[in-house]
N, C-alpha and C positions, 0 to 999 in steps of 0.2 A: 480671339482675334489673331494672336501669334500663330496658332495652328493653321488658320486659313492662309496667312501670308506664306508659310512654309509650303503649303500645297500649291499656291500660285507660282512660287519659284520652281517647284518641281515640274509643273506644266510647261513653263517657259523653257526649262532645260530640255525637256523632251522635244519641243518645237525646234530648238537650236540644233540638237544632235540628230534628230530623226528617230530616236529611240529613247527608252527610259534611262535617265542618269539620276540616281538618287541624291538628294541634298545630303551634305555631310552630317547634319544633325537630325536626320529623319528618325522618328520613333519606329523601332523595328522588332520583329520577333524571328527567332531561329528555332524551328521545331521540326526535327527529323525523326522523332520516335516512330518506330515501325508499328503503328496502330491503324494506318489507313485513314486517319482523320486528323484534322487540325482544329484549333480553337480560335474563335473570334475574341479579340481583346480590345475593348473600347480605348481609343486614343492611339492605337498602333496603326501606322500608315503603310508599313511595308512588312510583308510576310515572306520569309524564305522557307519553303517547304518542299517536300519530295514531289517530283513530277507526277507520280501516279496518284498521290493524295490530292494534288492540285486539280485533277480532272473533275472531282466532285466539289472540292472546296471553293474554287473560284466562283461558280454561280451562287453559292451560299454567301460568300463574303461580299459579293457585289450587291446583294440584297441588303446586307447589313450596312455597308459603307461603299457606295459606288466609286469613291475616290481612292480607295485602298489599292495598292499594287501588290502583285504576287510574283516573286522570283522563284523559278522552279529548279530544284536541285536534281542533278543526276551524276552518276560516276562516269566520267569520260575515259578514265585510264584503267578501269577494271571491268571484268565480266562478273556479274552477280547471278549465281545459279538460281537463287530464289526469285529472280525477276523474270525468268523465261516466260512464264505464263502471261504476265502483263505485257511483255514485249510482243507477244503474238496477238495482242488484242488492242491494237492502236489504229485500226482502220487502214488507210493507205500507207501509214508509217509503221506498220507491223514488220517484224522479222523473226525468224526462228533461230535457235541456237546454231544451226548449220551455217548461218550467215557469217559467223565469226571465223569459220574455217580453222586454219592453224595459228591464228593470232592470239589464242588463249595460252597464257604462260603458267607460271608457278603460283601456288596459293599465296594470298596476302596474309602475312603474319598477324595473328590476332583477330582476323575477321573470317570466320568459318563460311564457306560457300562463295568466297570472293577471290578472284584470280586476276593477276596483272595481265594486261594485253599489250600487244606490239603496236605502239602508236605510229610506227612507220607504215603500217598496213593500210591499203586503200579500203579494205573491208571495215576497219575500225573507223575510218573517216566517214564512210557511207552510213554506218550505224549512228555515229554521233550526229550527222546531218539529219537523219530521220528523227532523232530525239528532239533536236532543236526545232524542226518543222512541227512536230507534235506539240511542243511547248507553245509555239505560235498559234496553232489551231485551237488549243483549249483556253487561250487568253492570258498566258503568262506575259508579264511585262519584260522579263529578262530571264537569264539562266545562270545557274551556279554550278559549273562543271567541277567535279572533285577529282582528286588523285591525278593531278596534272604535273607531278614531279617525279614520276617513276624512274627517270634516268639517275636520280641521286641514290637509288637503292642498289644498283649494280646487277649484273647478270645472275649472280648467285641467288638473289632474292626474287628477281622478276622473271628470269629465264631468257632475257633479251639483253643484247649489248647496245643499249640506248645511249646516245650522246646528248649533250646539252643542245646541240644544233637540231637533233631529231625532235626533242621535246619542244623547243621554241617553235619549230615549224608547225607541229601539231596544235600547239596552243594558239598560235596566230590564226591557223585555219579555223579553229573554233570561234575566235573573235570575229573574223571576217564573215563567217557563215551566219552568226547571230545578227550582225549588223545588216547584212544583206536582206534579212527577213524583218528588219525593224525592231529587233530585240536588243536590250542592253545585256552586258555580260561582265562578270567579275573574275578577277584572277585570284584563285584561292591558294593560300600558302605559297609554295614554289618561290621561296624568298630569294633564291639566287637569280631568278629571272625578272624580278620586279624592275630593276633599273634598265634592263635590256629590252623588254617588250611591254612594260607597264603602260606605255602610251597607247597601246592597242585596246586597252580595257577601260571600262567605265567606273569601276570601283575595285577595291581590294577587300579580301576577307582573310583573316588569319586566326587560327585556333591556337591558343596558348602562346600568344605573341610575347607576353612578358616572361613566361616560363623559360622560353628559349632565347630571350633577349634579341628578338628580331624586329621590334617595332621601329627602330630608328632607320631601318632600310627604306621605309616609306617616306622619309623626310630628306633623302639625299638630293632629290631633284625638285626644284620649285614647281615644275609642271605636275609632278606626282602628288605634291602636298595639297593641290587643289581638289583632289578626288577623295571621295568618302573612303575611310578605312574602318571596316567593321571588324571588331575584335571579340572573340569569345574566350573567356577564362572560366575554367571549370572549378567550382567550389569543392568538389569531391575528387579532385585529380589524384590525390595520393592513394585513396582506396580503390578508385575505379580504373585509373590509368597507370598507376605506378609512377606518376610524375609529381614533383613537388607542388603542392597547392600554394597559390599565390595569395598574398594578403591584399584584399580590396582597399583597405585603408591606406595602403601604399600605392597601388597602381591606379586606383580611380582618380585621385587628384592629378596624377601625371596625365592620364588619358584626357581628362576634362581640359587641362591646360593646353594640351597639344591639339585639341579639336578632334580627337579620335572618338569613335562611337562604340563603346564597350558594353557588352552584356555579360552578366554573371549567370552561368547556367550549370545545371547538373549534367554529367557526362552522358546520360541517356537521352538528352535533348528532347525532353518532354515539354509540357506547357510552362512550368515555372520559369520566370525570368526576372532579373533585377538589373536594370540599367545602372551604370555608375553614377549618373546624375541623381537617381533616386536613392542609391546607397548613401551618398554624401549628404543628402537631405535627412535621411533617417539616422545616420551616425556621424553628425558633424564633428564630434570630438576626435573621430578616427581619421577624418580627411583633413589633416593639418597642413598648414603652409610649409612645414618642414618637408613633408613628402612631396608636395607639388613643386618644390624647388630642386628635387632630385633629378638626375639625368634620366631622360626618357629610355636610356638603355639599361637602367637599373633592373635588377631582379628583386622580387619581393616575396621570398619564400616564408611560409608559416611553419611552425613546429608540427601542426596537425590541421586537419580540414576545418574550414571556417563554417561551422554548422549553421550559424545564424543566417547565412546567405543561401543555404540549401533548403 
């Protein structure tokens, strides 16, 4: 019964906004593993998956669960050399590598085959628009554009002298384009822009929010607190990313108290998922009142990876 009420609320929100706006407590999955496929999970109402995986996944998931929503991920701020073939196979929204022109910059550290792009370029905007139109065509309810904070890395890393104003302009362009096509859109990471342009987006997503003590930024404005905040914390962060793995027994009670929607995932972003709500049900002794009373800006490092969550 409760599940049906949530879905009714979601439909009402779509009608009010004109596009998909997820409820704060929606059951969701975040699967970006590079396998070309995604998995149906009973009880999950929102799937965030790669745009090229979504082409085949959306018809499949709609047969399983017609009410399920799919948000389509793509990298708006980088060029991915391994995606060229797929870029050339999107019907009227296809484009070749030549379409990028001179807007491709330096390699992205830690991601072979991926390069920063100049978000000031009209070419980059045209490509982003084609991807968003393609998302609309294949049935995505919204889009999850990634790498929209390139200006914070500086010219030495990106190859471009991007300013905050440049990035804000590009990100707002993405939001306005998505909304003009009837799609929802989230602002991913880009923590310094949340209070400035967060009103243009329908939800927020943050990877390693507790690791970098960024979560409270989403609570600074009352208008932003009304929007869903999707958080991903990696249970193998130390070994996979070289970052301090966070203790879910510490951050899950905080997340639940604040109304944030947190998933515990492995860094490869495959199928396994553990919502904080489920973690606290399975390990109630770890989700103590002591932790829930901590400041939401707290960091919760572990001595080593929390293998029971992976």
